[in-house]
C-alpha positions in Angstrom: -5.7 14.6 4.2 -7.8 11.4 3.8 -9.3 9.3 6.4 -7.1 7.1 8.6 -6.4 3.7 7.1 -6.4 0.4 8.9 -3.2 -1.5 7.9 -2.7 -5.0 9.4 0.1 -7.5 8.8 -1.4 -10.7 7.6 1.6 -13.0 7.2 5.4 -13.0 6.7 7.7 -15.1 4.6 11.5 -14.8 4.5 12.2 -11.3 3.2 8.6 -10.3 2.7 5.5 -9.2 4.7 1.9 -9.0 3.4 -0.5 -6.4 4.7 -4.2 -5.9 4.4 -5.2 -2.3 3.8 -8.7 -1.1 4.6 -10.3 2.3 4.3 -9.4 3.4 0.8 -12.3 4.9 -1.2 -13.6 3.2 -4.3 -12.0 6.0 -6.4 -8.6 5.4 -4.8 -8.9 1.6 -5.3 -9.7 2.2 -9.0 -6.8 4.6 -9.4 -4.4 2.0 -8.0 -5.8 -1.0 -9.8 -6.1 0.8 -13.2 -2.7 2.6 -12.9 -0.9 0.4 -15.5 -3.5 1.4 -18.0 -2.9 5.1 -17.3 0.9 4.8 -17.8 1.9 4.7 -14.2 3.1 1.7 -12.1 0.6 0.5 -9.5 3.2 0.7 -6.8 3.8 4.4 -7.5 0.1 5.3 -7.3 -0.4 3.1 -4.2 2.5 4.9 -2.5 1.3 8.3 -3.3 -2.2 7.5 -2.1 -0.9 5.9 1.1 1.1 9.1 1.8 -2.1 11.1 1.7 -3.5 9.2 4.7 -2.7 8.6 8.3 -2.6 4.9 9.2 -2.8 2.8 12.4 0.2 0.6 11.6 2.9 3.3 12.2 2.5 6.8 13.5 2.6 9.6 11.0 2.4 9.5 7.3 4.6 8.5 4.4 4.3 4.7 4.8 3.9 4.7 1.0 7.3 6.4 0.5 8.9 4.0 3.0 7.5 1.0 1.2 8.2 2.2 -2.3 11.8 3.4 -1.8 12.9 1.5 1.3 11.5 -1.9 1.4 10.0 -2.3 -2.0 6.4 -3.0 -3.0 6.3 -6.5 -4.7 2.6 -7.1 -5.3 -0.8 -5.5 -5.0 -3.9 -7.6 -5.0 -7.5 -6.7 -4.7 -9.3 -8.6 -1.9 -13.0 -7.7 -1.5 -13.0 -4.0 -0.5 -9.4 -4.1 0.6 -5.9 -4.5 -0.8 -3.3 -7.1 0.0 0.1 -5.6 -0.4 3.4 -7.5 -0.2 6.5 -5.5 0.7 10.1 -6.3 1.6 10.9 -6.4 5.3 14.2 -4.6 5.1 16.2 -2.3 2.9 18.7 -3.9 0.6 
């Protein structure tokens, strides 16, 4: 299991919330950001990697699965050494 990630909500808009994710390794960031070149969607790679880590936003693991299949991952942006990830704030 990977190190614990720091996940912090940055802002909300109607229907969406944006989080800053810190603590991913350079290799993990590269896997996520280069995923579309490798034939996988970025959101799927992000979700799998998030599930490999504990996080400080919600106890336990599987936040990636929750975001991918429950709320939806709408955008992933690189921001310095972090990721900004926008997810839905409810299941439709």
